[in-house]
PAMARDO-802524 format. One record per residue (C-alpha): residue in one letter; x, y, z; residue number from 1. Coordinates in Angstrom, 2 decimals. Layout:
BEGIN
{code->A | px->X | py->Y | pz->Z | pos->NUM}
...
END
This chain:
BEGIN
{code->X | px->-0.49 | py->-0.04 | pz->-0.22 | pos->1}
{code->X | px->1.03 | py->3.20 | pz->-0.81 | pos->2}
{code->X | px->2.11 | py->5.63 | pz->2.06 | pos->3}
{code->X | px->0.95 | py->9.32 | pz->2.50 | pos->4}
{code->X | px->4.30 | py->10.56 | pz->1.96 | pos->5}
{code->X | px->4.83 | py->8.59 | pz->-1.28 | pos->6}
{code->X | px->1.70 | py->10.43 | pz->-2.41 | pos->7}
{code->X | px->2.83 | py->13.85 | pz->-1.08 | pos->8}
{code->X | px->5.73 | py->13.42 | pz->-3.25 | pos->9}
{code->X | px->3.77 | py->12.83 | pz->-6.82 | pos->10}
{code->X | px->1.65 | py->15.75 | pz->-5.95 | pos->11}
{code->X | px->2.50 | py->18.95 | pz->-8.14 | pos->12}
{code->X | px->0.74 | py->21.18 | pz->-5.37 | pos->13}
{code->X | px->3.27 | py->19.74 | pz->-2.63 | pos->14}
{code->X | px->6.13 | py->19.89 | pz->-4.87 | pos->15}
{code->X | px->5.27 | py->23.92 | pz->-4.96 | pos->16}
{code->X | px->5.27 | py->24.42 | pz->-1.39 | pos->17}
{code->X | px->8.23 | py->21.67 | pz->-0.32 | pos->18}
{code->X | px->11.36 | py->23.57 | pz->-1.81 | pos->19}
{code->X | px->10.60 | py->27.00 | pz->0.68 | pos->20}
{code->X | px->8.10 | py->25.87 | pz->3.26 | pos->21}
{code->X | px->8.22 | py->21.91 | pz->3.80 | pos->22}
{code->X | px->12.28 | py->21.35 | pz->3.51 | pos->23}
{code->X | px->12.97 | py->24.25 | pz->5.85 | pos->24}
{code->X | px->10.09 | py->23.46 | pz->8.46 | pos->25}
{code->X | px->11.90 | py->20.01 | pz->8.70 | pos->26}
{code->X | px->15.06 | py->20.98 | pz->9.13 | pos->27}
{code->X | px->14.48 | py->22.72 | pz->12.27 | pos->28}
{code->X | px->12.07 | py->19.91 | pz->13.60 | pos->29}
{code->X | px->15.49 | py->17.81 | pz->13.31 | pos->30}
{code->X | px->17.24 | py->20.28 | pz->15.56 | pos->31}
{code->X | px->14.99 | py->19.45 | pz->18.42 | pos->32}
{code->X | px->16.93 | py->18.28 | pz->21.55 | pos->33}
{code->X | px->20.20 | py->18.46 | pz->19.87 | pos->34}
{code->X | px->22.61 | py->20.67 | pz->18.36 | pos->35}
{code->X | px->21.35 | py->22.90 | pz->15.78 | pos->36}
{code->X | px->21.07 | py->20.83 | pz->12.30 | pos->37}
{code->X | px->20.82 | py->24.12 | pz->10.33 | pos->38}
{code->X | px->24.13 | py->24.96 | pz->11.19 | pos->39}
{code->X | px->25.82 | py->21.35 | pz->10.00 | pos->40}
{code->X | px->23.62 | py->21.32 | pz->7.27 | pos->41}
{code->X | px->24.99 | py->25.21 | pz->6.27 | pos->42}
{code->X | px->28.27 | py->23.55 | pz->7.10 | pos->43}
{code->X | px->28.18 | py->21.01 | pz->4.92 | pos->44}
{code->X | px->26.36 | py->22.91 | pz->1.71 | pos->45}
{code->X | px->29.59 | py->24.73 | pz->1.73 | pos->46}
{code->X | px->31.66 | py->21.99 | pz->1.98 | pos->47}
{code->X | px->29.84 | py->19.90 | pz->-0.94 | pos->48}
{code->X | px->29.59 | py->23.57 | pz->-3.23 | pos->49}
{code->X | px->33.31 | py->24.30 | pz->-2.67 | pos->50}
{code->X | px->35.25 | py->24.93 | pz->-5.83 | pos->51}
{code->X | px->36.60 | py->22.04 | pz->-8.13 | pos->52}
{code->X | px->35.68 | py->20.29 | pz->-11.05 | pos->53}
{code->X | px->33.88 | py->17.38 | pz->-9.53 | pos->54}
{code->X | px->30.70 | py->14.84 | pz->-11.11 | pos->55}
{code->X | px->28.15 | py->14.83 | pz->-8.18 | pos->56}
{code->X | px->25.08 | py->13.45 | pz->-8.10 | pos->57}
{code->X | px->22.58 | py->13.94 | pz->-5.79 | pos->58}
{code->X | px->20.38 | py->11.26 | pz->-4.78 | pos->59}
{code->X | px->16.20 | py->11.96 | pz->-4.55 | pos->60}
{code->X | px->16.89 | py->15.78 | pz->-5.07 | pos->61}
{code->X | px->13.42 | py->16.69 | pz->-4.79 | pos->62}
{code->X | px->13.35 | py->20.40 | pz->-6.26 | pos->63}
{code->X | px->16.99 | py->20.45 | pz->-6.38 | pos->64}
{code->X | px->17.51 | py->22.76 | pz->-3.09 | pos->65}
{code->X | px->20.92 | py->20.96 | pz->-2.74 | pos->66}
{code->X | px->21.64 | py->20.12 | pz->-6.48 | pos->67}
{code->X | px->21.89 | py->23.87 | pz->-7.25 | pos->68}
{code->X | px->23.63 | py->25.04 | pz->-4.18 | pos->69}
{code->X | px->26.44 | py->22.10 | pz->-5.56 | pos->70}
{code->X | px->26.51 | py->23.20 | pz->-8.42 | pos->71}
{code->X | px->26.88 | py->27.09 | pz->-8.18 | pos->72}
{code->X | px->30.19 | py->26.24 | pz->-6.79 | pos->73}
{code->X | px->31.76 | py->23.76 | pz->-8.83 | pos->74}
{code->X | px->34.39 | py->25.03 | pz->-11.22 | pos->75}
{code->X | px->35.99 | py->23.68 | pz->-14.84 | pos->76}
{code->X | px->34.22 | py->20.90 | pz->-15.81 | pos->77}
{code->X | px->32.34 | py->20.24 | pz->-13.12 | pos->78}
{code->X | px->28.47 | py->19.28 | pz->-12.94 | pos->79}
{code->X | px->25.97 | py->18.16 | pz->-10.35 | pos->80}
{code->X | px->23.42 | py->15.66 | pz->-11.62 | pos->81}
{code->X | px->20.03 | py->15.45 | pz->-9.23 | pos->82}
{code->X | px->17.80 | py->12.43 | pz->-10.11 | pos->83}
{code->X | px->14.11 | py->11.64 | pz->-8.54 | pos->84}
{code->X | px->11.63 | py->9.43 | pz->-9.03 | pos->85}
{code->X | px->8.51 | py->12.14 | pz->-8.63 | pos->86}
{code->X | px->7.58 | py->13.77 | pz->-11.77 | pos->87}
{code->X | px->6.72 | py->17.06 | pz->-9.86 | pos->88}
{code->X | px->9.96 | py->17.30 | pz->-8.12 | pos->89}
{code->X | px->11.64 | py->17.03 | pz->-10.90 | pos->90}
{code->X | px->9.36 | py->19.84 | pz->-12.71 | pos->91}
{code->X | px->9.96 | py->22.13 | pz->-9.79 | pos->92}
{code->X | px->13.65 | py->21.67 | pz->-10.00 | pos->93}
{code->X | px->13.76 | py->22.47 | pz->-13.56 | pos->94}
{code->X | px->11.89 | py->25.91 | pz->-13.33 | pos->95}
{code->X | px->13.27 | py->26.82 | pz->-9.89 | pos->96}
{code->X | px->16.54 | py->25.34 | pz->-10.08 | pos->97}
{code->X | px->18.34 | py->24.59 | pz->-13.13 | pos->98}
{code->X | px->21.71 | py->26.27 | pz->-13.67 | pos->99}
{code->X | px->24.11 | py->25.55 | pz->-16.39 | pos->100}
{code->X | px->26.41 | py->23.00 | pz->-13.97 | pos->101}
{code->X | px->22.93 | py->21.27 | pz->-12.86 | pos->102}
{code->X | px->20.95 | py->18.85 | pz->-14.48 | pos->103}
{code->X | px->18.43 | py->16.80 | pz->-13.41 | pos->104}
{code->X | px->17.05 | py->13.03 | pz->-14.27 | pos->105}
{code->X | px->14.10 | py->10.94 | pz->-13.28 | pos->106}
{code->X | px->15.08 | py->7.90 | pz->-11.82 | pos->107}
{code->X | px->14.64 | py->5.25 | pz->-9.45 | pos->108}
{code->X | px->16.83 | py->5.27 | pz->-6.61 | pos->109}
{code->X | px->17.17 | py->1.23 | pz->-6.69 | pos->110}
{code->X | px->18.44 | py->1.24 | pz->-9.79 | pos->111}
{code->X | px->20.78 | py->4.21 | pz->-10.23 | pos->112}
{code->X | px->21.31 | py->4.35 | pz->-14.09 | pos->113}
{code->X | px->24.71 | py->4.84 | pz->-14.10 | pos->114}
{code->X | px->27.98 | py->2.64 | pz->-14.40 | pos->115}
{code->X | px->30.14 | py->1.91 | pz->-11.77 | pos->116}
{code->X | px->32.46 | py->3.72 | pz->-10.06 | pos->117}
{code->X | px->31.48 | py->7.21 | pz->-12.18 | pos->118}
{code->X | px->30.76 | py->9.63 | pz->-9.67 | pos->119}
{code->X | px->33.00 | py->11.83 | pz->-7.51 | pos->120}
{code->X | px->30.71 | py->12.62 | pz->-5.01 | pos->121}
{code->X | px->27.52 | py->10.60 | pz->-4.29 | pos->122}
{code->X | px->25.07 | py->12.00 | pz->-1.94 | pos->123}
{code->X | px->21.32 | py->11.62 | pz->-0.54 | pos->124}
{code->X | px->20.00 | py->14.09 | pz->1.36 | pos->125}
{code->X | px->16.86 | py->14.51 | pz->3.59 | pos->126}
{code->X | px->15.37 | py->11.97 | pz->1.26 | pos->127}
{code->X | px->16.57 | py->8.50 | pz->2.71 | pos->128}
{code->X | px->13.88 | py->8.45 | pz->5.16 | pos->129}
{code->X | px->11.35 | py->8.35 | pz->2.38 | pos->130}
{code->X | px->12.28 | py->5.58 | pz->0.15 | pos->131}
{code->X | px->10.33 | py->2.49 | pz->0.75 | pos->132}
{code->X | px->13.33 | py->-0.54 | pz->1.05 | pos->133}
{code->X | px->15.78 | py->2.09 | pz->1.61 | pos->134}
{code->X | px->19.03 | py->-0.05 | pz->2.24 | pos->135}
{code->X | px->19.65 | py->-1.42 | pz->-1.06 | pos->136}
{code->X | px->19.38 | py->2.06 | pz->-2.35 | pos->137}
{code->X | px->22.53 | py->2.69 | pz->0.19 | pos->138}
{code->X | px->24.30 | py->0.13 | pz->-1.88 | pos->139}
{code->X | px->23.40 | py->2.14 | pz->-4.64 | pos->140}
{code->X | px->25.23 | py->4.88 | pz->-3.48 | pos->141}
{code->X | px->28.44 | py->3.40 | pz->-3.06 | pos->142}
{code->X | px->28.13 | py->1.06 | pz->-6.57 | pos->143}
{code->X | px->28.68 | py->4.56 | pz->-8.54 | pos->144}
{code->X | px->31.10 | py->6.54 | pz->-6.56 | pos->145}
{code->X | px->34.29 | py->6.25 | pz->-7.79 | pos->146}
{code->X | px->37.24 | py->4.59 | pz->-5.31 | pos->147}
{code->X | px->38.35 | py->7.61 | pz->-3.75 | pos->148}
{code->X | px->34.88 | py->9.51 | pz->-3.81 | pos->149}
{code->X | px->32.57 | py->10.29 | pz->-1.21 | pos->150}
{code->X | px->29.45 | py->9.17 | pz->-0.09 | pos->151}
{code->X | px->27.43 | py->11.64 | pz->2.11 | pos->152}
{code->X | px->23.74 | py->10.87 | pz->3.92 | pos->153}
{code->X | px->21.70 | py->13.18 | pz->6.00 | pos->154}
{code->X | px->18.86 | py->10.97 | pz->7.14 | pos->155}
{code->X | px->16.80 | py->10.06 | pz->10.44 | pos->156}
{code->X | px->17.93 | py->8.68 | pz->13.54 | pos->157}
{code->X | px->16.34 | py->7.39 | pz->16.88 | pos->158}
{code->X | px->16.68 | py->9.04 | pz->19.91 | pos->159}
{code->X | px->15.40 | py->9.36 | pz->23.23 | pos->160}
{code->X | px->12.80 | py->12.07 | pz->21.61 | pos->161}
{code->X | px->11.54 | py->9.25 | pz->18.86 | pos->162}
{code->X | px->11.60 | py->6.33 | pz->21.61 | pos->163}
{code->X | px->8.80 | py->7.69 | pz->23.29 | pos->164}
{code->X | px->5.86 | py->5.50 | pz->23.53 | pos->165}
{code->X | px->3.70 | py->6.06 | pz->20.17 | pos->166}
{code->X | px->6.37 | py->8.22 | pz->17.88 | pos->167}
{code->X | px->7.72 | py->5.23 | pz->15.62 | pos->168}
{code->X | px->4.15 | py->3.95 | pz->15.13 | pos->169}
{code->X | px->2.88 | py->7.40 | pz->14.34 | pos->170}
{code->X | px->5.79 | py->8.11 | pz->11.87 | pos->171}
{code->X | px->5.50 | py->5.04 | pz->10.07 | pos->172}
{code->X | px->2.13 | py->5.26 | pz->8.86 | pos->173}
{code->X | px->2.94 | py->8.23 | pz->7.14 | pos->174}
{code->X | px->5.63 | py->6.19 | pz->5.53 | pos->175}
{code->X | px->8.45 | py->8.20 | pz->7.36 | pos->176}
{code->X | px->11.24 | py->5.70 | pz->8.73 | pos->177}
{code->X | px->13.31 | py->6.47 | pz->11.70 | pos->178}
{code->X | px->17.14 | py->4.51 | pz->11.60 | pos->179}
{code->X | px->18.58 | py->2.83 | pz->14.14 | pos->180}
{code->X | px->21.69 | py->4.74 | pz->15.24 | pos->181}
{code->X | px->23.94 | py->2.07 | pz->13.61 | pos->182}
{code->X | px->21.78 | py->0.86 | pz->10.65 | pos->183}
{code->X | px->23.19 | py->3.37 | pz->8.20 | pos->184}
{code->X | px->26.58 | py->3.09 | pz->9.09 | pos->185}
{code->X | px->26.97 | py->-0.68 | pz->9.33 | pos->186}
{code->X | px->25.37 | py->-0.75 | pz->5.49 | pos->187}
{code->X | px->27.89 | py->1.16 | pz->4.52 | pos->188}
{code->X | px->30.91 | py->-0.72 | pz->5.93 | pos->189}
{code->X | px->29.69 | py->-4.23 | pz->4.31 | pos->190}
{code->X | px->29.35 | py->-2.73 | pz->1.20 | pos->191}
{code->X | px->33.43 | py->-1.83 | pz->1.50 | pos->192}
{code->X | px->32.96 | py->1.65 | pz->2.59 | pos->193}
{code->X | px->36.13 | py->3.27 | pz->4.58 | pos->194}
{code->X | px->36.54 | py->6.55 | pz->6.99 | pos->195}
{code->X | px->32.83 | py->6.16 | pz->7.89 | pos->196}
{code->X | px->32.25 | py->9.24 | pz->10.16 | pos->197}
{code->X | px->28.61 | py->9.58 | pz->11.71 | pos->198}
{code->X | px->27.31 | py->12.90 | pz->13.11 | pos->199}
{code->X | px->24.38 | py->12.91 | pz->15.42 | pos->200}
{code->X | px->22.30 | py->16.17 | pz->15.33 | pos->201}
{code->X | px->18.92 | py->16.65 | pz->17.45 | pos->202}
{code->X | px->16.87 | py->13.82 | pz->15.50 | pos->203}
{code->X | px->19.31 | py->13.65 | pz->12.21 | pos->204}
{code->X | px->22.15 | py->12.14 | pz->11.36 | pos->205}
{code->X | px->25.12 | py->13.26 | pz->9.01 | pos->206}
{code->X | px->27.26 | py->9.77 | pz->7.22 | pos->207}
{code->X | px->30.29 | py->10.50 | pz->5.34 | pos->208}
{code->X | px->32.53 | py->8.12 | pz->4.16 | pos->209}
{code->X | px->35.25 | py->6.76 | pz->1.35 | pos->210}
{code->X | px->35.11 | py->3.78 | pz->-1.34 | pos->211}
{code->X | px->38.21 | py->2.98 | pz->-1.20 | pos->212}
{code->X | px->40.45 | py->2.38 | pz->-3.89 | pos->213}
{code->X | px->41.78 | py->-1.28 | pz->-5.31 | pos->214}
{code->X | px->44.48 | py->-3.01 | pz->-3.90 | pos->215}
{code->X | px->47.07 | py->-3.63 | pz->-6.60 | pos->216}
{code->X | px->49.09 | py->-7.00 | pz->-6.67 | pos->217}
{code->X | px->52.23 | py->-6.92 | pz->-5.27 | pos->218}
END
């Protein structure tokens, strides 16, 4: 059965309000009970949009908020490609966040339509908790990252607040998933990712890791 969140993501009216109302409100809610998620989010955006000719993939990009910010900082041959399954979200992205170094493509995050080892950086920011069967998506993020490249995930995490009676059940009815503290980290490590760093801020977690280069025979 399709969840409420899945139906919303396909709704053109929701796509119109997501960029300027829903997304900032959600970020503030993630900040409850801990360090300001907004501050970490700002620092991450600055890091991802630093000058360079990287090829970046923004998975489940929605209306392209992050995609454009990343693209705006790139130089040389740098490009950021945003993919999303929601046609209304991509239509919104094309209208409001289309810049020279950004491109948008409709695609399923469970089967990313790019070859292995393609991107210097792969992100999935504020989206994984709404994707059905999300852990295979983590594997796809790793697959399309080139050796030495970075994987960056921002998603939900279980905390004392989200563990209160009834919270898990209530959010689950909307299709929103709250991940255990170790789930994303362990999945990345199982896929071979190294130097995994997790920062829990409020009700969210930022997880960064590196896809190692293959070991050359002696």
